[in-house]
Rosetta silent file (secondary structure, phi, psi, omega in degrees, C-alpha in Angstrom):
SEQUENCE: MVLDQIRAIDKTRLRQRIGELSWEEISEVKSIIKEMLVD
SCORE:     score description
SCORE:     0.000 S_00000001
   1 L     0.000  128.284 -179.355    4.978  211.883  225.763 S_00000001
   2 L   -98.158  109.923 -175.553    8.019  214.016  225.738 S_00000001
   3 L   -95.051   -7.924 -177.232   10.559  212.469  223.455 S_00000001
   4 L   -86.858    0.555 -177.909   13.138  215.241  223.426 S_00000001
   5 L  -128.590   52.072 -179.600   14.016  214.453  227.119 S_00000001
   6 L   -73.973  140.097  172.238   14.788  210.695  226.705 S_00000001
   7 L  -152.744  164.221 -177.044   16.625  208.926  229.489 S_00000001
   8 L   -75.394  140.670  176.882   17.097  205.333  230.662 S_00000001
   9 L  -142.742  140.716  176.543   14.412  203.943  233.023 S_00000001
  10 L   -59.276  130.379 -173.505   13.985  200.500  234.528 S_00000001
  11 H   -55.488  -41.369 -177.113   11.350  198.592  232.468 S_00000001
  12 H   -69.742  -31.709  175.862    9.362  197.492  235.496 S_00000001
  13 H   -66.836  -43.167  178.933    9.146  201.057  236.813 S_00000001
  14 H   -57.292  -48.955  178.889    8.049  202.293  233.392 S_00000001
  15 H   -62.396  -36.329 -179.667    5.214  199.765  233.131 S_00000001
  16 H   -71.231  -28.290 -174.573    3.933  200.558  236.579 S_00000001
  17 H   -86.308  -40.976 -172.417    3.804  204.315  235.908 S_00000001
  18 H  -127.180    0.059  179.819    2.245  204.595  232.385 S_00000001
  19 L    89.215 -150.130  179.854    1.090  201.172  231.215 S_00000001
  20 L  -124.638  151.741  179.989    1.952  199.741  227.775 S_00000001
  21 L   -88.785  146.074  171.882    2.199  201.184  224.298 S_00000001
  22 L   -75.815  165.194  178.478    0.149  199.876  221.400 S_00000001
  23 H   -62.105  -34.757  176.033    2.136  198.749  218.324 S_00000001
  24 H   -62.511  -42.723  178.298    1.018  201.936  216.574 S_00000001
  25 H   -67.096  -40.577  174.560    2.348  204.125  219.304 S_00000001
  26 H   -59.349  -39.495  176.445    5.629  202.236  219.304 S_00000001
  27 H   -62.674  -45.175 -179.677    5.965  202.725  215.623 S_00000001
  28 H   -63.921  -43.165  174.045    5.298  206.439  216.070 S_00000001
  29 H   -58.588  -47.789  175.948    7.843  206.754  218.862 S_00000001
  30 H   -53.697  -46.565 -179.941   10.444  204.945  216.753 S_00000001
  31 H   -61.965  -42.651 -178.755    9.863  207.287  213.896 S_00000001
  32 H   -63.887  -44.844 -177.751   10.211  210.387  216.090 S_00000001
  33 H   -63.668  -42.156  177.945   13.471  209.109  217.658 S_00000001
  34 H   -57.002  -45.046 -178.732   14.894  208.377  214.201 S_00000001
  35 H   -64.772  -41.106  178.953   14.193  211.925  213.076 S_00000001
  36 H   -63.324  -35.932  179.629   15.795  213.319  216.243 S_00000001
  37 H   -79.790  -23.815  177.672   18.930  211.286  215.773 S_00000001
  38 H   -83.953  -36.951 -175.197   19.326  212.046  212.125 S_00000001
  39 L   -73.416    0.000    0.000   18.886  215.763  212.242 S_00000001
């Protein structure tokens, strides 16, 4: 997953393309985004 190239995507399109994230993956993504926005 490339998080340094974040952009808005329709939720239905996102689910169809890559599936769903586990709670652990969601937590990791949130952590990375927080680091990117703070630095």
